[in-house]
N, C-alpha and C positions, 0 to 999 in steps of 0.2 A: 525506382525511388524507395528508399527504406522508410519505415514508419517515422523515425526521428528526422529524416530528411524532409518528409512531408510536413511534419510539425514545424520545422524551421522555415519551410516555404510559406506556410500559413502565417507564421509570425512576421515574416518580411512583407507579405502581401498586405497585412492589416496594420503595419507599423505606423503609417501616416494618419490613421483615423483617430479621432479623439477618444481618450480613455474614459471620459465621464467619471473620473475619480477612482476607477478600478486599477488595481495592480493585476496584470493579466498573465499571459502564458509563461510558464517556467517553473511553477511550484505544483504541489499536489492540489492546491485550490487557488482560485482567483480570490482577491481580497478587496473588500469595499469598506474603507473607514467610515464610521458613523458620525464622527465629530464630537462624540461624548466620551472619548477615551476607549471605546469598544470598536470592534470591526466585525463584519460578517464575512464568512468564507464560503465559497461555492465550488462544488465539484460535480462532474457528470461522468458516468461510466456506462458503457454498453456491454451487454452479454448477448451473444449470438449463438443460437443452436448450431452444433457442429464445430464451432470454433472455441467457445468457452465452456460448453457443457454438452453432455450426451443425455438426451431425455430418457433413454431406456436405463441409464445408470444413475439417475438422480431423481429423487422424488420431487414433486411439485412443491411440497412444504419446505424441503431443504433448499431448493432453488430460490424460493421467495426470500428466505433468510439470507442466502449468499448474495443475492442481488443487492440487498441493502448493506450487508456487512462490508463489501468491498468499497463502498462509498463512504461509510462511516470511518473506515480505516484511513482514507484520505483526510477527512476532517480531523481525526485524531493526530495525524502527522503534522498538522499545523498548530497543535496545542489547543485546539478548540473543542467546545462542547456542542454536540449535534442538537439542533432545535427543530428542524423541519426537513421534509423531503418532498419531491415530486416524482411520480412514477408514470412512465409511458410504456405501453406494452402492445406488441403486435402478435396476435394469436391465430393460428390456423384452426379450422373447424373442429379438429379432434382434440384441441386443448382448451376448449370452452367448458362451461358447466363445472363438473366436479374438480377437474384439474385446476381451473382458474381459481376456484374457491380455496383449494388447498394451498396454492401458491400465495394467495393473500393472507391465509392464516400464518404461514411462515414469516411473511413480511411484517404482519402486525405484531407477532410475538417479539421480534427483535426491535421494532419501533417502540413498543411498550417498555422493554428492558432499558432502553437508552433515552427515553423521553422525547422522541422525535415525532412530531405531528406529520401526518400525510396531508398536504395542503393543496394538491392539484396534480395534473398530468394529462394523459390522453390514452385512449384505447382505440385499436383499429384491427382490421382483419389482415391476415398474412396468407400468402399462397406458398411460402417457402420456409416453413419453420418458425420458431419463436424468436422474437427480438425484444429485448428488455433494455430500457434506458432509465436510469435513476439519477436525479439531481439531488444532492444533499447540501444542506445549509447549516453552518455552525456559527457560533458566536464566541468571541474571545477578546480579552483586553488587548488593545493594539500593541502594547509593549511586550506582550508575551508570545506573539506569533513566531513560530519557528519556520525558517525558510531554508531552502537548499543552498542558498548563496552565502551562508554565514560561517562556513568552515574556515578554520585558520591553521596555518602550519604549526605543528606541535600538538594539535588536538588528538585525543584518543578517539578511536572509532569503536562503537558498541552496537550490538544487536540485542533486542529485548526478547529473546526466546530462541529455542532450537530451530534449525532450518532443515528443509528437505522433506518433511512429512507430506506436504501437499504434492510435490513432484513425484515422490514414490507412490503416493495414493493414486495419482493419475495413471501411472504404469499398471497398478493393480486393476483399475477400471478398464483400461484398454486390453488387458489380458483376460478379462472376464471375471476377475476376483472382486465382486461387488460388495462383499460384506466383511471387509477387513478394517481394522482401526485406522490404517493409513488412507483407505478410500473414504472413510468418514471425515478425516482431517481435510481432505481435498474438497469434499462436498459441503462442509459446514465450518468455514473459517470463523474465528472469533476476533473481531476488531479490538485493538488495544486502546479503547476509548479512555478509560480511567488512567491508564499509564501515560497516554499522550497529554491529557490535561495536567497531570502531575509533573511531567517533564517540562511542559510549557511554563510552569511556575518557577523553574530553576534557570537563572541567567547563565550559569556555567554550561548549560546545554546550548550549543551554537546552531548547527544545522540539523535538520531532521526530515525524514520522509518515511514512507512505508515500503516494505519489500513486496512488490507485486510481480516484477519480471525476473527476480533473482538478484542476489548480491552482486554477481559479476557484472550485471548491466546497471543496476540501480545506483551503486556507488559512483558510477560514471556521471550521473546527473548532478550529484553534489560536487564532484570535481570540476565539471564544466561550468556550473553556475558560480562556483566560488573561485575559479581560476587557480586551483591547487592540484596536487597529486596525492596518491595514497600508497602505503605499503600494507598489504594484508598478510597476516601470518596464518598459513594454511592449518597449522596444528592447533590453532585456537578457535577455528570456526566450530560452533556448537552444532553437531550433527544429530538430528532427531533419530530415535530408535527406529530401525528398519530402513533408514536411508543411507546413502553413501556420501562421501565428501563432495564429489562433483555435483550430485543432485542438490546438496545443501547450498552450494555456491551458485548453481545455475538454474535450478528447477522452477523457481517462481511460485507465486500464489501462496506464500506463507503468511503474508500480511502482518509480519512483525515489524516493529519500529527499528529503523536504522538511524543512528545519531552520532554526532561528534560532540565532544565535551572538552573544556579546558583541562589540560593535563594535570595542573596543580590541584584541581578539585575533583578529578575523575574518581579516585578511590572512595572519597567521602560520598559522592553521588551514588556510586554503585552500591555501597553499604546501605545508604538510606533507601534506595529503590528496593533492595531485597527485604529490608525490614518492613517496608510498606506493602509489598505485593507478594512476599514469600517466594520470589523467584529472582534469579540473578540477571543483571545486565552482563552480557558476555563481551569482553574486550577482544577485538579481532584485528586491530592494527592501529595505524596512526596516519594523520595528515602530514604531508611534506610539501615543501615549496615547489619542488621539481614536478612538472606536469606528468600525467600518466599514472596508470595503475600497475603496481609491481606486486607479484605474488612471491612470498618468501616461505621457505621451510627450514626451520632451525637456522634462520639468518641467511640462508643461501637463496639466491634468485632462481626462480623456477620459470621456464619459458612455457607458459600455458596459453593456448588460444581458447580461453573460456568465455562464453557469452550466455546471457540469460535469454528469456523468451523474446522473440521478435514476431510481430504480426505480419509483416510483409516479407 
């Protein structure tokens, strides 16, 4: 069973249970309307030693910041402002004491930067490496929530930053090059919180999510949820310095925002975004009615079996 096959199994298994007001599985966050025009959004992510990070290649401080950053990125993808987190962590005996204190320093620094209170969680011992689970909570006006299911044929597809730095950085770490700018990009991602809130305020933005598993995989979630297809222009994918095109499309863990926007307003949106943030929105393709993902180069179809990161 693949990762997403398992998620589909979970969705079917729990489909008959009451939702208690929640909008559940399918987006970056679960949504709970508050009844006053606002909603809370909830997300949870695991980081497991040997799967998501290598302890010898990542400082405790950087790991604390990254554990929070990947969750704040999901909140941002819904157009929400982070308000609180819960942290649960399992530590082996050699990661207590100074290591644990440095981890919490990194976590606190990012919490302070984005105004997110740490309101609970759990700690326990581990016999097989470090496991970290963070739950992040955001707040947003219900009418401004961005969902994966809102893409429409004709929409332009944008990414909010250059791609591939994290994937190339992981290669550096695996090859023993620990002190490169690309390795730093992998160890210390920056969630696009302000950008997500700003994009959430613009109704011409339809669907949105963050890029965690790579463009080649993550665009598929928008297509599946929206019942549409996409054409991606390979020559327009913004490749980070030091990366290559395939890594930019497939590498994952860039945590940039991926969005679709009304074609008539797309150019104005992109200009306003650059004026606000000093960085461009990069157009990479368009949403089409025909299902499936098509890769193009200079308008010609390319038969590429490209996929992002898969856990199973």
